[in-house]
N, C-alpha and C positions, 0 to 999 in steps of 0.2 A: 566880642564878649568871650571871656575865658570860661570853658566848661569844666566843672568839677567831676572827676571820675567817681563812679559808685563806690560806696564804702567797702563792699566785699572785694572789689577788684584791688583797691588800695591795700587792704589787709593781706591779700595773697601776694602782692608785689613786695610788701615789707618782709613777709616770712621768707620769700625766695631770696631777697637780698641778704637776709641774715644767714641763711644756709650757705650762700655763695661766699660770704665773708669768712665764715668758719672754715670752709674748705680751703680758701686761700691761705688762712692762718696755719692750718695743719700742713699744707704743702710747703709753706715757708719754713716751718720747723724741721720737716724731713729734709729739705734741701740744705738747711743750715747745718743739721747734724752730719749729713753726708759730707758737706764741704769742710766741716770742722775736722772730721776724721781724716779726710784727704790732706788737709793743711798740716795736721799733726804729723802724719807719715812723711810729708815732704820736708818738714822741719827736721825730723829725725835723720832723714837721708842727708840733708845739708850738714847737720851736726857731725855726722860720721865723716863726711868728706873734710870738714874743717879740722876735726881732731887729727885725721891722718896727715893734714898739712901743718900740724902743730900750731894752729890758730885756736888756742884753747879758750880765750875770752869770747871770741865770736861763736865757737862751738857751744859754749855754756849758754850764751844768750839764745841760740837756736833751740837748745834743749828746753830752756824755760818757756819759750814760745810754744813748743810742742806740748808741754804739760798743760798750758792754758788752753790750747786748741783741742786737746784730747787726742788720744791714740787708741788703737785697738788693744785689748788686754794682752795679746801676744807681743806687742811692742812696748808695753809699759815698763817691764823690767829692763829692756834695752835702754830706754831713756834714762832710768835711774843709774844704770851701770855706767853709761857714758858721762853722766853728771859727776859720778865719783871719780872717773878717770881724769876729767878736766880739772876738778878741784885739787886732786893730788898733783897734777902737773903744774898747777898755779901755786902750789905750796900752801894751800888753805886746808891744812890737815884736819882741823877740828870739824869743818863742814863736810870734808870728804868722809870722815869717820861716821858722821851722822847719816850720810847718804848710804853708806855700806850697811849700817845698822838697820836702816829701813828696809833694805833689800833682804837681809838675812831674816829679819822678823817676819816679813811677808812670805818668805819661802826658805825655811831652814836648810833645805837641801840645795839651795842655789849655789852654783859654781860658775866661775868665769867661763864664758863661751868663746872668748878670744884667746888664741894660743900665742899671739905675738906681743902680749903685754909685757912690760918690764918686770924684773924680779921684785922691784920695790912695790909695784902695784899688787902683785900676787901676795907679797908678804903682808901688806895692809889688809887685804881681804881675809887672809888666813888668820891674822891676829884677832880681827873682829869676830870671826866665826868661833875661834877657840874660846873667846871670852863670853860670847852670847849663848852658844849651843847648850851648855849645861843648864842654864836658867830656862831656856826654851823647852828642853827635854822635861824638866821638872814640871813646868806649866802644862805641857801637853799630857803628861801622866795624870796630873790632877784633874784636868778636864775629862779625860777618858774614864777615870775612876768615878767621877760624878755621873757620867752617862751610865756606867755599869750599875751604880747604886740606884738610879731611877729606872732601871730595867730597859734602857734604850740600848739594847745589846748590839744592834747594827752599828750605831755611832761609836759605842765603846770598842768594838772590834776594830773599826777603822782607826780610832785614836790610838789604841795600843800598838797597832801595826806601824803607825807613824813614829811612835816613840822608839820602837825597836829599829826602824830604818835609820833614824837620826843617830841612835847609839852606835850604829855601824859605820858612821862617817869617820874618815881618817883624821879629821881635825880634832876629834874628841877621843881618839883611840887611847891616848895616854892617860886619860882620866876615867874612861868608861869601864876599865877593868878593876877599878877601885871603888870602895864605898864613897859616897852614897849611890853613884850611878850603877855600880855592879848589882846593888840590891834592887834598884829600880828595874834593871833588865830582867832579873829573875821574876819580880812581881808582874811586870808587864807581859812577859811570856805566858805566865800562868793565867792571868786575867784575859789575855787575848784568846787563849784556847777555850776558856770557859764562855767567853762572849760569842765566839763563832758557833759553838755547840748550842748555846741558848738562842741565838738568832736564827738558826736553821729551823724551818718548819718541821714538826714531827712527821715522821714517815707515815704515809697513808697505810692504814691497816691492810694487811694482805689477807684476802679471803682464803680460808683453808680450802684446799682442793676438795672438790666434791667426792664423797666416797664412791669408790667403784661398786657397782652393784654386785652382790655375791653371785658367784657362778651358779648357774642352774644345776641342780643336782642331777648327776647322771644315774639314772635308774637302770641298773643292769637287768636284763631279762632273766627271770629265774631259769636255772638249767632245765632242759627238757627231761621229762621222765618217760623213758621208753617202756613199751609193753611187748608181749609176744606177737602182737598184731603188726609191729613194725618189721618189714621184710629185711632191712639191712642190719638189724641188731642180732648179735650173738648173745643168747640169754646167759645169765650167771650160772655157774656150776656150784653145787653145794659142797662146802667143806664141813660144816657142822650145823645141824638143824634138828636138835632134840626137843621133843615135846615132853612135858612132865607127865608122870603117871597120874591116873585118876584115882583118888582115894574116896571110897564110899560105895554105895550100892546103886545100881541102875536096873530098872525093870525092863528096859529095852535099849537097843543101840541108839546112840545119839550122834548126829552129824553137825559139824560146825565149819566155819571158814574164817581164816585169818589172812589179812592182807598186809604185806610189808613193802617198804620202799628201801631198796638196797643201793647204797651210795657208791661212788667211784672207787672206794677203798675196799668194798666188799662187806661193809658193816650195815646193820639194820638202822636206818635213819628214822623210820617211823613205822609203827605197827598199829593196826586197827582190827577189831573184831567185826567181821562182816555178818557172821551168823553165830549166835551164841550157842554154846554147849551147855554151860551151867555158869552162873555168876561167879562162883568161887574158882571154878576151873578157868574161866575166861581170864581172870586176873593172873593166875599162875602161868598161863600160856603167853600172855603179854610180857610178863617178867622174863620168861625164858629167852625171848628174842634178843635180849641184850648180849647174850653169849653166842649167838649164831654168827657163822662166818661163811663167806662165799668168795669165789673168784668173780670179780665184777663183770657185768655185761659190757660188751664193746660194740662200737660202730667204727668200721674201718680201722680196727686195732686200737681205738681210743676208748678208755673206760668211760662209762656213762651210767646215769641213774636208771634203775629198772624197778617197775612195779610188778610184784609177784603175788598170786593168790594161792594159799596153801589150804588144802582140805584137812579137816580134823574129824577123825572117826573114833568114838568111844563105845566099846562093847560092854554089855551087862556082865557083871561078875556072877560066877556060879554060886 
């Protein structure tokens, strides 16, 4: 008797089979793509050898097979180049011209990479480029200007750079120096510069340097004021020290005291009444100190400030 497996086990087996089938399919695609690329490269190598042997029909057939099998992007231009070579060699000029046009349209700066081709082949390539490049330049400029107008400045800068590069090609040098291409060169150069500047991110703001803290003020110590109590000081000598006469009457003698600070030039820098004689006389005595003169006090021969106390004695009038 045949036993039926549980439903859960059957479902798991079905899912597992589906996953395995999908993996096999993916692997098959990867293997096919790899083998197709290898096949295309092999056909290109075969075509090159056949072309070198002047077997142009066989070489063209190998190149067509390479196109079907697919080749790496780096070999795609070589396939089209050798197709043009073979078609020219077979006298199929119209087809050869179409192949060259496809090459130039795909890459306006494309040039023959083979140095041993015949002058006829080089002339055919050059004639197609001379005919197509002015139109391609105009189209490239239009596309770059459209990118500029939509503010896609990175694409615009690259597009205008391509325009200027193609304009420098030797196959269009005879027309690039004349309008309308000379005008396009001027416009492309200007827009390319604007696009580059606009595409550049604005420079990051530079933080201003932190201000240096102001230097701490240097507070000079006030000059020392010497007195007769300092043993090293030579006191000032009097040049002029006249007190004013007392005007008025006094019942008895009056004593007063005046203190002055004599600076390093021998002038009275400050005067203070220490003991009053009479308010009006005190004022006269202070005013008189402005005219007093001294030989300044010295310490080790250097002039210094000196504080001096002057006694004032006023006697009564008869």
